[in-house]
N, C-alpha and C positions, 0 to 999 in steps of 0.2 A: 504494500500500500504506500502511495506517495502522499506526503503532506508538506506543503511549502510553508514553513513557519518562521523563516527568516534566518539570516546568517549574522545579524548584528546583535543578537540577544545578549552576548556576553557583557555588553556595556550596561545592561539594565538588571543584572543579577541581583544587585543590592535592593532594587525595588521589589523584586519578586521573592526575596527570602535569602538570597546569597548562597554561597557554597562554603561549607564549613570544613573543607579538607585542610588538614594540617600539613606542615612541611615534611618532606621525606626524611626518614631517620633510618639508621642502620640497626634494625632489630630483627625479631623473629617473625615479622609479618609475612603473609603469603606473597609469593611472586605475583606481580600484577597489581599490588596494592597502591602503586604510584600512578596507575593508569598506563595506557599505551595507545599508539596510533596504528590502526589496521593498514598494513602495507600492500596487501594483495589487490591488484587492480581489478580482479574478477569480483571482488566483494564491493558492490556499489549500493546495496540496500540491506545492510546488516540489520536484521529485525528481531533476532533473539540472541541470548548470551547465557552461557552456563559454564561454571567452573568444573573442570574435569576432576573426577575422583581417582582415576587410575594413573593420571599423569600430572603431578603437582606442577603448577605454573602454566598449565595449558587451559585455554578457554575455547569452547565450541561456539560457532556462529553459523549463519546461513543467510542467503538472500531471501527476500520475501517473494510473494506471488508465485508465478509459474516458471521460475528460473531453472528448475530441474531438481533432481533428487540428490543434491550435493550438500555435504557438511564440511566445514573447514575447522581444523585444529590450529589455534593461534598461540604462539609463544608470548606469554605475558611479559617477557623481558624486552622483546624486540618488536612485537606486533607482526612478525612474519608468519606466514602459513607454513606449518611443519608437516601437514598431511591433509589430503583431500579424500573424503569418504564419499563413495557413490552408493546410495541405497538401492538395492534390488528388491523385487517382490512387492512394490508399493504402487504400481501403475504410474500415472502421470500426476505429480503433485499439483494442486490447484492454487493454493494461497497459503504457503507455509509462513507462520508468524511467530512461533515460539519453540524453545528447546529447553529441556530440563534433564537432570540426572536423577534417577530414582534410587531408592534404598537398596535395590537389587543390583546396582551398578550398571544398569542399562541406560541408554540414551532414549529419551522420549521426545518426539518431534510433533508439534501441533500444526497440522494442515487445517487450520480452524478459521481462517479469514473468510469473509463472505463479501465478494465484490458486488453482490446484488443487494446488500444492505439487510441481510437476514431472510433470504428467500430459499437458499439451498436446504433441502430436507435432511441432509446429513453432511457431516464433515468427517475428517479422519485424524487418527493419532497413529504414528509409527513408532515401533519399539525395536531397538537393535542393541546388541552388546557393544559396550565401549571397547574399541580395539586394544589389544594388549601391546601392539607395536604401532608406532605412529609413522606409517608409510602410506603412500597413495594406494588405495585398495577398494574393492567392492565388498560390501557387507549386506547380507540378506536381512531384511527387516520384516517384522510382523505388522500387518495393517489391521486397525480396528475401526469399525464403523461406529460413529457417534451421533446420537440425536439428543435433543433437549426435551424434557418432559413437557414444557410449556411452549413448544414451537421453535422455529428457526431463529438463530441469533447470530450476530456478528461478534467475533471475538479475536483478540490478538494476544491474550495472556493465558498461558497454561503452565501449571506448576505441579510437581510431584512431591508429596510430603516426604522428607528425608528419613522419617522413622516408620510411618505406617505404609508407605508406598502407594497411597491413594492419590489419584489424579484429580486435579481441580482446574476448571476453566473460569476465567473472569470475563464477563461480557463487556464489550465496548458500547455502552449505552450513551445516548445524547446527554442525559442528565445523571450519569452514573449507571451502574448496571448490577447484575447479579453475580454472586459466586456460585458456581455449579459444581456439585460433587459427583464424581463418577462412582461406579460400583466398586466394591472392595477389591475385586479382581477383574481386569478387562478380559473379555471373551472374543477371540478372533472369529468365532463361528456364529456370532449373534450380534444383534444391535445393542450397543452399550448406551443406556439412557442416563444422561446427566440431569440431576435435579437441583433446583435453586434452593440454597440453604441459608443465604445471607445476602444483604445488600452491600455493595461497594460504592462509596461516594466519590467516584472518579471516572473520567473518560479514559479508561485504562488502555495502555499500549503494551504493558508487560508487568510481570510480578515475579517475586522470588521468595522462597522460604529461607530463613536463617539456617545454618548447618545443624543446629540443635532442634529445629522444628518449632520453636516457641514464638517466632515472629514471622509475620507476612508483610513484605514491602510491595506496594502497588504503585506504579508510576504512570504518568500521563505525559503529554507534551510539555506542560508548563509547571508541573508539580507532582507531588506524590503523597501517599498516606501510609502510615505505619499502623499495623494491627497486632495486638496480642492474639495468638492463635486460639488459646482457651478451648482445647479439645474439639476443634472443628467449628467453634462458634466465635468467629473473629470479633474482637473488641477494639474499637478504634482508639488509638492512642494520641495521634497528632500528625502534624505535617512533616513530610520529608523535605529536606533541602536539596532539591533536584537541580543540577546545573542547567543553565540555558544552553540548548543545543539546536543545530539546524533542524533536526527532526528526531526527537527523542523517542526511541523505539524499544530499548532493551534495558534490563537490569539483572544483576546477579550479585550474590555475596562472594567475597573471597573465601577460600576454604577455612580460614581461621575465624571467620565471622566478624572481623574487625572493620571491614570496609565494604561499602556498596559501590559497585562499578556500574556506571550508566553509559550506554552506547547510543549511537545515532546512525541513521542512514547517511549515505553519501560516500563518494570515493575518497579514500584516505581519511575516513572518519576517526575521531578520537573517542576512546573509552575513558571517561572521567571518574576519578575516585572521590568518594565522600566518606569520611570516617564515621563509624557507627558509635553513637554515644553510649557510654557505659560498658563497651566491650573491649576496652583497651587492655585489660588484663585477663579476660576470660578465655580467649582463644577459641571459644565456640559460640559466642553470641549470647551466652546464658545470662549475662548481666545487663542485657539491653531492654529491661522491662519498661524503661521510661521512653522508649522509642529509638529510632535509628536515624543516623545521618542528619542530626540536627532537629529532631522532633521537638515540637513545643511542649510535649508532655501532656497536652490537654486535648481539646477537640479540634485543634488545627483551624481556628476560626478564619485565618487568612489563607487557608489552603485553596488552591485553584482547582476546584472540583467540578466535574461535569463539563458539558460543552460551554456553559455560561462562563465558567472560570477560564477556559481556554480562550474564548472570545475576548474576555476582559483583558487578559494578558496581551493578546494580539493588539488590542486598542492602545495599550500603553506603548508597545513597540512602534506602532504607527505614529503616535504623537511625537515620539522622541526622534524617530528617524525618517518618517515620511516614506516608508517602503510600501508601495502600493500592493505588492504581491501578497503581503501579509493579510490582506482582506479576504483571501481565498480560504474557505473552510477546508481543513484536511479531509480528504476523501479517498476512498479505496480506488485502486486502479482497476 
């Protein structure tokens, strides 16, 4: 999905909450904690991001839409691609929007975007083992048919809980959306029905669980919201300090749980780090009960939620820079 939300946003970060990333320090933080720039010219629409479990310092990404059944392993030190994975057994991907690593060590890929605005009667999730060796290769994936209990939805965020292994999808609704829970075990021989279990107050483009599974971070184009997971009943904690990016599409935790990494579409796009509050000494995110990445610890009253928040932020950018193209609402390709 393409959304032109401007390239001049860095100058207004202070107006929109700022970036709370601290200076780089030589410590035990995960590789990639200082962020990186994606170097591969093939990656022009990075739409999902996930930290590898099998290969410390490696981050998985992919292009969105119908670019093909490709996954890219990125070195968090250099931003260079160290392996390209071609998925087999999945047909022709339609609108790939998300990637996550499950508790079983498998990669889960969400072909969940809906270019028709919530008209496709089903979407797909692909599961494949994370390769033991990082070399260009073809890996067979399992394809799962997915439907929503309350009808078709457009979504860009899919996460797998790191402890239970259950898959969740966050709807991209105009004024926020629903959190949809999948069955305890996905079935490749039947339709997997996802049911709405909570409301998410954000026009969501991606989401990520903390490594310990206690926190859920949901991002949009101009902001984000942190939730305490609370046994599958997310409790809103506050606003995330999301960096202003040309097209903010992805988020993941570093494996140590100390940093949230935010990615954007675009050739040579940067993955920006924001420190997780309260996780400096935990190593697993377990002390982040007050929120992540600069949460206000309350209800995030200034959070840019839903389409209204995105439009409001765009107006601020227009007033400051007079960039006419920011008037264009982000829309699926």
